[in-house]
C-alpha positions as CSV (number, residue, x, y, z in Angstrom):
1,T,112.6,-118.5,71.0
2,D,115.8,-119.3,68.9
3,P,119.1,-119.2,70.7
4,P,121.0,-116.0,70.1
5,R,124.1,-115.9,67.9
6,P,127.2,-113.8,68.5
7,F,126.1,-111.5,65.6
8,D,122.9,-110.8,67.6
9,V,124.9,-109.4,70.5
10,I,126.9,-107.2,68.1
11,L,123.6,-106.1,66.4
12,A,122.1,-105.3,69.9
13,G,125.1,-103.2,70.8
14,F,124.9,-101.3,67.5
15,N,121.2,-100.6,67.9
16,V,121.6,-99.5,71.5
17,A,124.8,-97.4,71.4
18,Y,127.5,-98.1,68.8
19,R,125.5,-96.3,66.1
20,Y,126.1,-93.0,68.0
21,F,129.9,-93.1,67.6
22,K,129.7,-91.0,64.5
23,D,127.6,-88.3,66.3
24,I,130.0,-88.4,69.3
25,H,132.9,-88.0,66.9
26,K,131.2,-84.9,65.4
27,L,130.6,-83.5,68.9
28,E,134.3,-83.9,69.8
29,H,135.3,-82.0,66.6
30,H,133.0,-79.1,67.6
31,S,135.3,-78.7,70.7
32,A,132.5,-79.5,73.2
33,S,130.4,-76.5,72.3
34,H,127.7,-75.7,74.8
35,Q,125.2,-75.2,72.0
36,D,125.7,-78.9,71.1
37,Y,124.9,-80.1,74.7
38,P,121.2,-80.8,73.9
39,T,122.6,-83.4,71.4
40,V,124.5,-85.0,74.2
41,E,121.4,-85.2,76.3
42,H,119.4,-86.6,73.4
43,I,121.9,-89.3,72.7
44,H,122.2,-90.2,76.3
45,G,118.4,-90.5,76.6
46,A,118.3,-92.6,73.4
47,I,120.9,-95.0,74.7
48,K,119.1,-95.5,78.0
49,R,115.8,-96.1,76.2
50,N,117.4,-98.4,73.7
51,S,118.9,-100.4,76.6
52,E,115.5,-100.9,78.1
53,A,114.3,-102.4,74.7
54,L,117.1,-105.1,74.6
55,P,115.9,-108.7,74.2
56,S,115.5,-110.4,77.5
57,W,118.5,-112.7,76.9
58,C,120.9,-109.8,76.6
59,R,119.3,-107.4,79.0
60,L,122.0,-105.7,81.0
61,E,120.2,-106.1,84.4
62,H,118.2,-109.1,85.4
63,P,118.7,-111.0,82.1
64,D,116.8,-114.1,81.1
65,T,119.6,-116.7,81.4
66,K,117.7,-119.7,79.8
67,F,120.0,-119.7,76.8
68,D,123.2,-119.5,78.9
69,R,123.4,-123.3,79.5
70,I,122.3,-124.4,76.1
71,Q,125.0,-126.2,74.1
72,G,126.6,-123.6,71.8
73,C,125.6,-120.6,73.9
74,Q,128.1,-120.9,76.7
75,W,129.7,-117.7,75.4
76,L,126.6,-115.6,76.2
77,P,127.4,-114.6,79.8
78,L,130.8,-113.2,78.7
79,A,129.2,-111.5,75.7
80,R,126.5,-109.9,77.9
81,E,129.2,-108.4,80.2
82,G,131.1,-107.2,77.1
83,L,128.0,-105.6,75.7
84,Y,127.3,-103.9,79.0
85,S,130.8,-102.7,79.2
86,L,130.9,-101.3,75.7
87,I,127.5,-99.6,76.0
88,H,128.8,-97.7,79.0
89,L,132.0,-97.0,77.2
90,V,129.9,-95.2,74.6
91,L,128.3,-93.2,77.4
92,L,131.7,-92.4,78.8
93,A,132.9,-91.2,75.3
94,L,129.7,-89.2,74.9
95,H,130.3,-87.2,78.1
96,R,134.1,-87.0,78.0
97,P,134.4,-83.8,76.0
98,Y,132.1,-82.0,78.4
99,V,133.5,-83.2,81.8
100,F,135.4,-80.0,82.4
101,S,132.6,-77.7,81.5
102,V,129.3,-79.4,82.4
103,A,128.7,-80.8,85.9
104,N,126.1,-83.3,84.7
105,S,128.6,-84.8,82.2
106,R,131.0,-85.3,85.1
107,T,128.4,-87.2,87.0
108,E,127.3,-89.3,84.0
109,A,130.9,-90.0,83.1
110,L,131.6,-91.2,86.7
111,K,128.6,-93.4,86.6
112,A,129.5,-94.8,83.2
113,G,133.1,-95.4,84.2
114,I,132.0,-97.2,87.3
115,S,129.7,-99.4,85.2
116,V,132.5,-100.1,82.7
117,L,134.9,-101.2,85.4
118,R,132.4,-103.3,87.3
119,A,131.4,-105.1,84.0
120,Q,135.1,-105.5,83.2
121,E,135.7,-107.1,86.6
122,R,132.8,-109.6,86.1
123,L,134.1,-110.3,82.6
124,F,137.6,-110.9,84.0
125,Q,136.3,-113.2,86.7
126,Q,134.8,-115.4,84.1
127,S,137.8,-115.3,81.7
128,Q,140.7,-117.7,81.2
129,P,144.4,-116.6,81.1
130,H,144.5,-116.6,77.3
131,H,141.7,-114.0,77.2
132,C,144.2,-111.5,78.7
133,K,145.6,-111.1,75.2
134,V,142.4,-109.5,74.0
135,F,142.7,-105.7,73.7
136,T,139.1,-104.7,74.7
137,P,139.4,-105.3,78.5
138,V,142.6,-103.2,78.6
139,Y,141.3,-100.3,76.5
140,A,137.9,-100.1,78.3
141,S,139.4,-100.4,81.8
142,F,142.3,-98.0,81.1
143,D,140.0,-95.4,79.6
144,A,137.6,-95.6,82.5
145,I,140.4,-95.6,85.2
146,V,142.0,-92.5,83.7
147,L,138.8,-90.5,83.5
148,L,137.6,-91.5,86.9
149,A,140.9,-90.7,88.5
150,A,141.1,-87.3,86.7
151,L,137.6,-86.3,87.7
152,C,138.1,-87.3,91.4
153,L,141.4,-85.3,91.5
154,V,140.2,-82.2,89.6
155,F,136.7,-82.0,91.2
156,P,137.3,-83.4,94.8
157,N,134.1,-81.8,96.2
158,E,131.7,-83.1,93.6
159,N,129.8,-86.4,93.5
160,Q,130.8,-87.4,97.0
161,E,128.2,-90.2,96.9
162,L,130.2,-91.8,94.1
163,R,133.7,-91.3,95.6
164,T,134.0,-94.6,97.4
165,D,132.8,-96.6,94.4
166,C,135.2,-94.7,92.2
167,I,138.2,-95.4,94.4
168,D,137.2,-99.1,94.8
169,V,136.7,-99.8,91.0
170,V,139.9,-97.9,90.1
171,E,142.0,-99.8,92.6
172,R,140.6,-103.2,91.4
173,G,140.9,-102.1,87.8
174,M,144.5,-101.3,88.3
175,Q,145.1,-104.7,89.9
176,R,143.4,-106.4,86.9
177,L,145.5,-104.5,84.5
178,G,148.6,-105.7,86.4
179,I,147.4,-109.3,86.1
180,I,146.6,-108.8,82.4
181,G,150.1,-107.3,81.9
182,Q,151.7,-110.5,83.1
183,F,150.1,-112.3,80.2
184,N,150.2,-109.6,77.6
185,S,153.4,-107.6,77.0
């Protein structure tokens, strides 16, 4: 019943996804070994389950927005989009080492990249020009754009159902980066 604090959003992100960065880093150091792929599937499943257990005020889909208009919580809609973006960035990082060897990782990386770029677009639409100096929107968007473009170019016959969404979010993401670049050398 208490209004959330910024720390609560960070804690939610940690409990859902950020805590797996160490495991993802270990997977990357094992050179994307196929024997480690069950770990990828386990972490992916855990992040999805953890997302479903988020408190209603920071739920990624159909959030309870009652706190959004309370004095001192006007930051919450932006924080929610940032949380959504970063959780999907973790999923993108999880599957990245396997995109050239496991078809399922290509599909999951595409879905995660699309989610990152959609969240970044919603975040950007709510932002002020001085927010363009923050590094996170640039990093998250750039990472997703590069991976989506690479996968679409290298595997043109896969995931056709996601192709239009990929092209759309990449084009809009590049436009956003161009705008951000005007404010952030």
